[in-house]
C-alpha positions as CSV (number, residue, x, y, z in Angstrom):
1,X,-7.6,18.2,41.3
2,X,-7.9,21.5,39.5
3,X,-9.5,24.4,41.5
4,X,-12.4,24.9,39.0
5,X,-15.7,23.5,40.4
6,X,-17.4,21.1,37.9
7,X,-20.6,19.2,38.1
8,X,-20.7,15.4,38.4
9,X,-22.0,15.3,34.8
10,X,-19.1,17.3,33.4
11,X,-16.7,15.3,35.5
12,X,-18.1,12.1,34.0
13,X,-17.6,13.6,30.6
14,X,-14.0,14.5,31.3
15,X,-13.3,11.0,32.6
16,X,-14.5,9.7,29.2
17,X,-12.1,12.2,27.5
18,X,-9.3,11.0,29.8
19,X,-9.9,7.3,29.0
20,X,-10.1,8.0,25.3
21,X,-6.9,9.9,25.3
22,X,-4.9,7.3,27.1
23,X,-6.4,4.6,24.9
24,X,-5.4,6.5,21.7
25,X,-1.9,7.0,23.2
26,X,-1.5,3.2,23.4
27,X,-3.0,2.7,19.9
28,X,-0.7,5.3,18.2
29,X,2.3,3.9,20.0
30,X,1.7,0.4,18.6
31,X,0.9,1.7,15.1
32,X,4.1,3.8,15.1
33,X,6.1,0.6,15.7
34,X,5.0,-0.7,12.3
35,X,5.8,2.5,10.5
36,X,9.2,4.0,9.4
37,X,10.8,7.3,8.9
38,X,8.7,10.5,9.1
39,X,5.4,8.6,9.4
40,X,6.6,6.9,12.5
41,X,7.7,10.2,14.0
42,X,4.3,11.7,13.3
43,X,2.5,8.9,15.1
44,X,4.9,8.9,18.0
45,X,4.4,12.7,18.5
46,X,0.7,12.4,18.4
47,X,0.8,9.5,20.9
48,X,2.8,11.6,23.4
49,X,0.3,14.5,23.0
50,X,-2.5,12.2,23.8
51,X,-0.8,10.9,26.9
52,X,-0.2,14.5,28.0
53,X,-3.9,15.3,27.4
54,X,-4.9,12.4,29.6
55,X,-2.7,13.9,32.3
56,X,-4.5,17.2,32.0
57,X,-7.9,15.6,32.4
58,X,-6.7,13.6,35.3
59,X,-6.2,16.8,37.3
60,X,-10.0,17.2,37.1
61,X,-11.1,13.6,37.7
62,X,-8.5,12.6,40.3
63,X,-8.5,9.0,39.0
64,X,-6.7,6.9,36.4
65,X,-9.3,4.8,34.5
66,X,-6.7,3.1,32.3
67,X,-7.1,2.4,28.5
68,X,-10.1,0.8,26.9
69,X,-8.7,-2.6,26.0
70,X,-11.6,-3.5,23.8
71,X,-11.1,-0.3,21.7
72,X,-7.4,-1.0,21.5
73,X,-8.1,-4.5,20.2
74,X,-10.6,-3.2,17.7
75,X,-8.2,-0.7,16.1
76,X,-5.2,-2.9,16.2
77,X,-7.2,-5.7,14.5
78,X,-8.4,-3.2,11.9
79,X,-4.7,-2.4,11.2
80,X,-3.8,-6.1,11.0
81,X,-6.7,-7.1,8.7
82,X,-7.2,-3.9,6.5
83,X,-3.8,-2.2,6.9
84,X,-2.4,0.6,9.0
85,X,-3.7,3.3,6.5
86,X,-7.3,2.2,7.0
87,X,-7.0,2.2,10.8
88,X,-5.4,5.6,10.8
89,X,-8.3,6.9,8.6
90,X,-10.7,5.8,11.3
91,X,-8.5,7.4,14.0
92,X,-8.6,10.6,12.1
93,X,-12.4,10.7,12.4
94,X,-12.0,10.3,16.1
95,X,-9.8,13.3,16.3
96,X,-12.5,15.4,14.5
97,X,-15.1,14.2,16.9
98,X,-13.0,15.0,19.9
99,X,-12.6,18.7,18.8
100,X,-16.4,19.2,19.1
101,X,-16.6,17.4,22.4
102,X,-13.9,19.4,24.0
103,X,-15.4,22.6,22.8
104,X,-18.5,21.8,24.9
105,X,-16.5,22.0,28.2
106,X,-14.1,24.8,27.2
107,X,-15.9,27.4,29.3
108,X,-15.4,25.3,32.4
109,X,-12.0,23.8,31.7
110,X,-9.5,26.4,30.4
111,X,-7.1,23.7,29.1
112,X,-9.8,22.3,26.8
113,X,-9.2,25.0,24.2
114,X,-5.5,24.2,23.9
115,X,-6.2,20.5,23.7
116,X,-8.9,21.1,21.1
117,X,-6.4,23.1,19.0
118,X,-3.8,20.3,19.3
119,X,-6.5,17.8,18.2
120,X,-7.0,19.9,15.1
121,X,-3.3,19.7,14.4
122,X,-3.5,15.9,14.9
123,X,-6.2,15.7,12.3
124,X,-4.2,17.7,9.8
125,X,-1.1,15.6,10.5
126,X,-3.0,12.4,9.9
127,X,-4.5,13.8,6.7
128,X,-1.1,14.6,5.4
129,X,0.2,11.2,6.4
130,X,-2.7,9.5,4.6
131,X,-2.1,11.7,1.5
132,X,1.6,10.6,1.4
133,X,0.6,7.0,1.8
134,X,-1.9,7.3,-1.1
135,X,0.7,9.0,-3.3
136,X,3.3,6.3,-2.6
137,X,0.8,3.7,-3.5
138,X,-0.1,5.4,-6.7
139,X,3.6,5.7,-7.6
140,X,4.1,2.0,-7.0
141,X,1.0,1.1,-9.1
142,X,2.0,3.4,-12.0
143,X,5.7,2.4,-12.0
144,X,6.8,0.6,-15.2
145,X,7.4,-3.1,-14.7
146,X,10.9,-4.3,-14.3
147,X,12.4,-5.8,-17.5
148,X,13.5,-9.4,-17.5
149,X,17.3,-9.3,-17.8
150,X,17.5,-12.3,-20.0
151,X,14.5,-12.4,-22.5
152,X,12.3,-9.3,-22.1
153,X,14.3,-7.1,-24.4
154,X,13.0,-5.0,-27.3
155,X,12.2,-7.2,-30.4
156,X,13.5,-5.4,-33.4
157,X,13.2,-7.9,-36.2
158,X,10.3,-9.7,-37.8
159,X,11.9,-13.0,-36.9
160,X,11.9,-12.0,-33.2
161,X,8.2,-11.1,-33.4
162,X,7.3,-14.4,-35.0
163,X,9.1,-16.3,-32.3
164,X,7.2,-14.4,-29.6
165,X,3.8,-14.9,-31.3
166,X,4.5,-18.6,-31.7
167,X,5.5,-19.0,-28.1
168,X,2.3,-17.2,-27.0
169,X,0.0,-19.3,-29.1
170,X,1.3,-22.8,-28.4
171,X,0.5,-24.7,-25.1
172,X,2.7,-23.7,-22.2
173,X,5.2,-26.1,-20.8
174,X,6.4,-24.6,-17.6
175,X,10.0,-25.0,-16.6
176,X,10.5,-23.8,-13.0
177,X,14.2,-23.3,-13.3
178,X,13.8,-21.0,-16.3
179,X,10.9,-19.2,-14.7
180,X,13.0,-18.4,-11.6
181,X,15.7,-16.9,-13.8
182,X,13.2,-14.5,-15.2
183,X,13.3,-12.1,-12.2
184,X,10.5,-9.6,-11.8
185,X,8.4,-10.8,-14.8
186,X,5.7,-13.5,-14.5
187,X,3.8,-13.2,-17.8
188,X,3.0,-16.3,-19.7
189,X,4.5,-14.6,-22.8
190,X,7.8,-14.4,-21.1
191,X,7.7,-18.0,-20.0
192,X,6.8,-19.1,-23.5
193,X,9.6,-17.0,-25.0
194,X,12.1,-18.6,-22.6
195,X,11.1,-22.1,-23.8
196,X,11.0,-21.2,-27.4
197,X,14.3,-19.2,-27.5
198,X,16.1,-21.7,-25.3
199,X,17.1,-19.2,-22.5
């Protein structure tokens, strides 16, 4: 145990910090396994920092409370149901709350200021990660649709346009084999054009 004398109330608060840190270590580790590339590296780095923070707090508590299994289940279920990005957004708020809590014991626990600074870095790293995820999602949504290699080509003649309009207006008779050949394009217009043009 560290040499600094602390009251039972502060020790209880530090034990809560310790359990939260080791819990978040486990959560970030599991979320990182579902990510790739740079985002995975970010979450793995944050998880190791959280584990190290728990070790610092342990020097003051002298015990190892273990992770909060209910909290782990809650965040992992959020990631499963709503997606990893949503779960990380909630975790980001936890990092912000931790900064203020650690500041309250900084005068008694010298390491608290360094941990608080690292939690600020975690919050920024998570914000950047979420921004990248949001940008990638926007790019996917705004990307032009893939063109059908067989039918969905530019129509340059009046006759072509008449065929498309006729196919769009008449009742659709779906042909699964022809629909499968129209890769990346599921519009009824494309299906009708397949049937009318005989592709």
